[in-house]
N, C-alpha and C positions, 0 to 999 in steps of 0.2 A: 504494500500500500504506500501511497505517497504521504510524506510527512505533512502534518497539519500546519496551517498558517496561524500565527497569533491572532490574526483578524477573525478567525473562525471561533475563538473562545467565547462562549456565552458569558454574559455579565455575572450570572450566578457562580460560574466556575472561577472567575477572576477574584471573587471575594476570598477564595481559599489560598490565593497565591500572593507573594510579595508584590507590592506596587512596581510597575514597570518591569515585570519579570521577563527575562529572555530565556530562550530554550535551545537545547541541543537534542538531536534526534538519533536514537539508537536504530539498528536495523529493524525495519518494520515487519510485523507479522502478517499472516493471511486474513485474520479476522478482526484486528484492532489497529489503531493508530496510536503511537506512543510519543510522548515528549518528556524530556527531563528538564526541570527548572535549573538554570545555571545559578550556582551559589546557594542553593537550598535543596535539601534532600526530599524532593517532591517529584512524583510521577503523575502525569496527566494521561489518561487512557480513554480513547473514544471508540465506541462500538456502534455500528449502524445496522439497521434492520431489526425486525421484531425478534428474531431468534438470538442474534448476538447482543442486542441491548438487554434482553432478558438475562443472558449469561452475565453481563456486567452487573445487573441488579443482584443476581445471586452471589456473585463474587463479593460485592460489598456486604451483603448479609452474612456471608461466611466469615469474612474478616471481622465484622462486629461481634459475632457470636463466639469466635475463637480468640478474641483479643486478650482474654485473661488466661489463656492456656499455657503460656510460657513457650509456645512454639515460635521459631524465628520467622515471623510473617510480617508483611507490611501492616502499618496502622492505617485504617480508613480515615480519610479527612473529609470526604463528602461525595455525594452522588447526585447528579442532575440528569433527569430524563425529560426529553421534549420531543415534540413533533417539529421537524424542520425540513422544509421544502418537500413535503409529502412523504417523509420517511421518519420513522422513529429512531432516535439515537440516545445513547447513554454516555455520560461523561463521569468517569470515576477518578477521583484524586486520592492518592495514598502516599505514604512515606516511601522513599527510595532506599532500598537496602544496599549496603556496600557489597562490592565484589563483582564477579563476572560468572557467566554460566560454567558449571562444572565440566560440561563437555569441552569447552575451550581449554580449561586447565589440564584435563586428562590428555588432550592432544599434545601438550608440551611436557607432560610428566616424563622424567628422564629414564625411569626404570620400572620394572614390574613391582618392586617393593613399594614404591611411591603410589602406584596405581592401586595396589591392594589396600594401602592405608586409607585412601580416599573412599574406596568401596566399603570398607568397614565402617567408616564414619557415615556413609550414606545409609547403610543398613541400620545403624543406630538411630538415625533421624527417622527412618520409616517406622521403626518400632515405637518411637516417641509419638509420632502422629497417630498410629493405630491404637496406642494406649490412652489417648485423650478421650475423655467422656464425650458422648455425642450430645451436643446441645439440643434441647427439645425443639427449638425453633427451626432446626435443620432437618428434623424428621419429616418424612413425607406423610401426607394425610391418608393416602390409600395404603392398604396393607399388602403392598407388592414387594418382592425382593428387589435388590439392586439390579440383577440381571433382567428381571421382568420389566423394570423401568427403562433400562437401556434398550431392550428389544422393542419397546413400544414406540420409540422415537423414529418411526419409519413410515408415517402416513403418506408422505409424498416421495418415497424412495424409488429409485430406478430399479430395473429388473435385477441387476447384479447385487444390489444391497438386499433386496427382498429375498433372493436365493440364499445369501449369506445368513440372513435372519432365520430363515427356516432351518438351515443346517445347524446353527448355534442352538436353536430351540430344541432340536432333536438330540444334540450331543452335550447339552448342558451338564456340568458337573453337579454333584450334590451341594446344596447350599451350606454355608458355614455361618456362624454368628457375624453379623455386620459390625464394623467399627467405623470410626471416622477415617475416610480416605481422602487423599488429595485429588485423585481422579485424572491427573495428567502428570504423573510423577516421572517425568523424563529428565535427562541430564541437562537439558536447556532451561528447565524451570528451577533448578537447584543452583544457588550461587555460592561461590567460594571466594574467600578473601584471605590472602596470606596462606597460612597453613591450616585453615579450618573452614568448615561450611558455615556460611553467614546467613543463609535464609532460603526460603522457598517462596516462589511467586506464582501468579496465575492460578488462583483458587476458584475459578468459575465452575469447576467440576467437582468441588468438594461436597462432602456430606456422608451419610451412612452408606456403606458399600462393602464390597468383598475385598479384604486387604490383599488377596493374591493378585488383584488387578494392579495395584501400585507396585508390588514386588516385580511383577512381569515387566512393567514399563521401565522400571529402574534397570533391569537386566537386559533390556533390548539394546543398550549401548547407543551408538550414534548411527546405526544403519550401515556401517562399513564392513560388518562381519561380526561373528559371535565374540562375546567377551571371553577373555582368557579364563580357564577353569579356576585358577588361583583367585582371581578377582571375584568370581561368583562365590567361592567358598568364603572369602573375606566378608562379602556383603551378608551372607547368611549367618556367619558368626557374629557380626555386628547386630544383626536382626534377631538372633537367637531363635532360628527356625530351621527346619529341615528343608532340603531342596524341593522345589515344585517340579513334578514330572514334566518332561519336555512336551508331552501331548497336551497337558493342562496349560502350560505356558503358551503353546500355540493357540489354544482356545481363547485365552485372554488377549493375545496379540490380534486375533481376528475381531474380537469384540471392540478393541480399540480402533481398528481399521474402520469398522462399521460406524462407531460412535463419532469419529471425526470426518466421516464422509459428508460433504455439504448437502447431499440429497437425503440423508437420513434424518430428517427433521419433521 
């Protein structure tokens, strides 16, 4: 996406920023537009369209509800939702956490021991997230499991996604107790600063869910190939859990593929 222009900022959003704020722009994602406030630890995030603006609203809600959890997450500063030029859009302001994506750090890590230390820390962070009590406000109204909720997001899906949904529904693993999950626990959404993990961003998919989904996403790596077996063991030792069978990991990888498909909404 193209970086936003300061002229596009609604007046309501400007109230949360320093006067005469200037911006720098990180690499832009596929679903949101980001701006960093120069000289202040603030992020401005804009999401357009009914689906993505709803995700921004949920992210704000998750950050509010998890604010006292002691997890390393952004602090919400404000949410502004409006109809603009015939389109719904949401503006989310939050604190900017220090560091850079763990994916970038791992690319520069000099040796296998260093990579294993990072994965052990990542496993420990996943365990902390999953041990967090589920806030009542994040619990769904309907008594459906996490996977049933994921599979239901396909009312306008194309044929490929519909076929994937039917196969996942047939092959679904037994349910386990739900925990708080991040919902997009990839290496790009975990930040590292110096020699430690400094935070987790992009909480729009957070809520009660299957913790094996987060574990699977963490162990997907950067898409360049499978993670070294030592790093996987280090993660699981940090997480204090047994390995997830490869077939089950593949199931959750496909669930992620379906969940992130723009037609599966």
